[in-house]
C-alpha positions in Angstrom: -27.0 21.4 -8.6 -25.9 21.0 -5.1 -22.0 22.5 -4.7 -19.4 20.2 -4.1 -17.3 20.8 -1.1 -13.7 21.6 -2.5 -12.3 18.9 -0.2 -14.7 16.1 -2.0 -13.5 17.8 -5.2 -10.0 17.5 -4.8 -10.5 13.6 -4.0 -12.4 13.5 -7.1 -9.7 14.7 -9.2 -7.1 12.7 -7.6 -8.8 9.4 -8.5 -9.5 10.7 -12.1 -5.9 11.9 -12.7 -4.7 8.2 -11.2 -7.1 6.1 -13.7 -6.2 8.6 -16.6 -2.6 8.4 -16.2 -2.8 4.7 -15.8 -4.3 4.5 -18.7 -2.8 7.1 -21.2 0.2 8.0 -19.7 1.2 11.9 -18.3 1.1 13.1 -21.8 -2.1 12.0 -22.4 -3.2 13.4 -19.0 -4.7 16.9 -20.0 -6.5 18.7 -17.6 -10.0 18.3 -19.9 -9.4 14.5 -20.0 -9.2 14.5 -16.0 -12.3 16.7 -15.5 -13.9 15.0 -17.7 -13.3 11.6 -15.9 -14.1 13.1 -12.7 -17.2 14.2 -13.9 -16.7 17.8 -12.8 -16.2 21.3 -15.0 -12.8 22.2 -16.3 -13.2 25.5 -14.2 -13.4 23.3 -10.9 -10.0 21.7 -11.5 -8.0 24.8 -11.9 -9.8 26.2 -8.7 -8.8 23.2 -6.8 -5.4 23.0 -8.3 -3.4 25.9 -9.6 -1.4 23.4 -11.9 -0.9 19.9 -13.3 2.3 19.6 -11.3 0.4 20.1 -7.8 -2.2 17.8 -8.6 0.5 15.2 -9.4 2.1 16.0 -5.9 -1.2 15.3 -4.4 -1.6 12.1 -5.9 1.9 11.0 -4.9 0.9 12.2 -1.1 -2.6 10.4 -1.2 -0.5 6.7 -2.3 2.0 7.5 0.4 -0.9 8.2 3.0 -2.8 5.6 2.1 0.3 2.6 2.6 1.5 4.4 5.7 -1.4 4.9 7.3 -2.6 1.2 6.7 0.7 0.2 8.2 0.8 2.7 11.2 -2.6 1.2 12.3 -0.9 -2.4 12.9 0.0 -1.6 16.2 -0.1 -5.5 17.3 2.9 -6.2 15.4 6.4 -5.2 17.0 9.7 -5.2 16.1 11.6 -3.9 12.8 11.2 -7.5 11.0 7.5 -7.7 11.9 7.2 -4.0 10.8 8.9 -4.6 7.4 6.8 -7.8 6.8 3.8 -5.5 7.6 5.0 -3.0 5.1 5.6 -5.7 2.3 2.4 -7.2 2.7 0.2 -3.9 2.9 2.2 -2.7 -0.5 1.2 -6.2 -2.5 -2.5 -6.1 -1.4 -2.4 -2.6 -2.9 -0.7 -3.7 -5.9 -3.4 -5.9 -6.6 -6.5 -4.0 -5.6 -5.3 -0.6 -6.2 -3.4 -1.5 -9.9 -3.8 2.0 -11.3 -2.4 3.7 -8.5 0.9 1.8 -8.8 0.9 2.5 -12.5 0.3 6.0 -11.9 3.1 6.2 -9.6 5.6 4.7 -12.1 4.3 6.9 -14.7 5.0 10.2 -12.9 8.2 9.0 -11.4 9.3 8.3 -14.7 7.9 11.7 -16.1 9.6 13.9 -13.5 12.7 12.2 -13.8 12.8 12.6 -17.6 11.4 16.2 -18.1 12.5 17.5 -14.6 15.9 16.2 -14.0 17.6 19.3 -12.6 14.2 19.6 -10.2 15.1 18.7 -6.8 11.3 18.2 -5.7 11.2 15.5 -8.8 11.8 12.7 -6.2 10.7 14.3 -3.3 7.5 12.2 -2.6 9.6 9.1 -3.2 12.2 10.5 -0.4 9.1 11.3 1.6 8.1 7.9 1.3 11.2 6.3 2.4 11.5 8.8 5.3 8.0 7.7 6.8 8.8 4.0 6.3 11.9 4.5 8.2 9.9 6.4 10.9 7.5 3.1 11.2 10.3 0.8 11.5 12.0 3.1 14.5 8.8 3.5 16.4 8.1 -0.5 16.1 12.0 -1.2 17.2 12.2 -3.4 20.3 14.8 -4.4 22.5 17.9 -5.7 20.3 16.7 -3.7 17.1 19.3 -1.0 16.0 17.4 2.1 15.2 20.1 3.1 12.9 19.5 0.4 10.6 15.8 1.9 10.0 17.2 4.1 7.1 19.0 1.5 5.1 16.3 -1.3 5.8 13.6 1.4 4.3 15.6 1.8 0.9 15.7 -2.1 0.9 12.0 -2.3 1.3 11.5 0.2 -1.7 14.1 -1.7 -3.7 12.0 -5.0 -3.1 8.6 -3.2 -3.7 9.5 -1.7 -6.9 10.7 -5.2 -8.4 7.6 -6.9 -7.0 5.4 -4.4 -8.6 7.2 -4.7 -12.0 6.6 -8.3 -11.8 3.1 -7.8 -11.3 2.5 -5.9 -14.2 4.4 -8.4 -16.4 2.8 -11.6 -15.1 -0.4 -10.5 -13.2 0.0 -13.7 -11.2 -1.2 -13.4 -7.6 0.2 -16.5 -6.6 3.8 -15.7 -7.9 3.7 -12.3 -6.5 2.6 -13.8 -3.0 5.4 -16.1 -3.1 7.9 -13.9 -4.2 6.7 -11.3 -1.3 7.1 -14.1 1.3 10.9 -14.5 0.0 11.1 -10.9 0.2 9.9 -10.9 3.7 12.4 -13.7 4.5 15.7 -11.6 2.8 14.4 -8.9 5.3 14.2 -11.1 8.5 17.8 -12.6 7.8 19.2 -9.3 7.1 17.9 -7.8 10.1 18.9 -10.8 12.4 22.2 -11.0 10.5 22.7 -7.2 11.5 21.5 -8.1 15.3 24.3 -11.2 15.4 27.0 -9.0 14.2 26.2 -6.1 16.7 26.1 -8.8 19.8 29.3 -10.1 18.6 30.8 -6.5 18.4 29.4 -5.8 22.1 31.2 -9.1 23.1 34.2 -8.3 21.5 34.4 -4.9 22.8 33.8 -6.3 26.7 36.4 -8.8 26.0 39.1 -6.3 25.3 37.7 -4.1 28.1 38.2 -7.0 30.7 41.8 -8.1 29.2 42.8 -4.5 29.7 41.3 -4.4 33.0 42.9 -7.7 33.8 46.3 -6.2 32.9 46.2 -3.1 34.8 45.3 -5.4 38.0 48.5 -7.3 37.9 50.9 -6.0 40.5 54.2 -4.6 38.6 57.3 -6.2 40.1 60.1 -4.0 41.7 63.3 -4.1 39.7 
């Protein structure tokens, strides 16, 4: 039997973990069951990953890379609003085509929060995802976009996507998911537009106050 390279084995185990966790939950995902689903020896799993926790962390990272890479490849779309729309659309497409991946991620996040609440790394993957989304938003910014908006906007995107994912699991209605996705992007566009308008108003207000102060200084003082 030909030897399977370690990198290929790791991908097999990650894919098998997704399917097993999505089907049986974290507690039902034994290393033996994961190895069986991957069609590989149990010893190979322990060779590739030192623990189930390391394997779970790799599942998170694989999901993050998949979504972020898909969005980052769409270089023709510029501006924070367009980038936010691309992120929402890409995630929704993945909800439908990779249902088990999303189920697995929720299972792992809930498991980490329930059983490792004091572990600072329990939510690390979720935070890294938000950080990478914020980076995409910053790199997509065009004139008039506020770079400081990237971080709160990435958090808002995460909130919307979590809600859309749960709704997809409950209703399994593609049309409803697509319609709600469009409403979500419209909300983000209005949020960005409102922030941009407020920033312009603030600049105009500061400019007006500066002009008034300059005008007062230019008025000659009358001698008493």
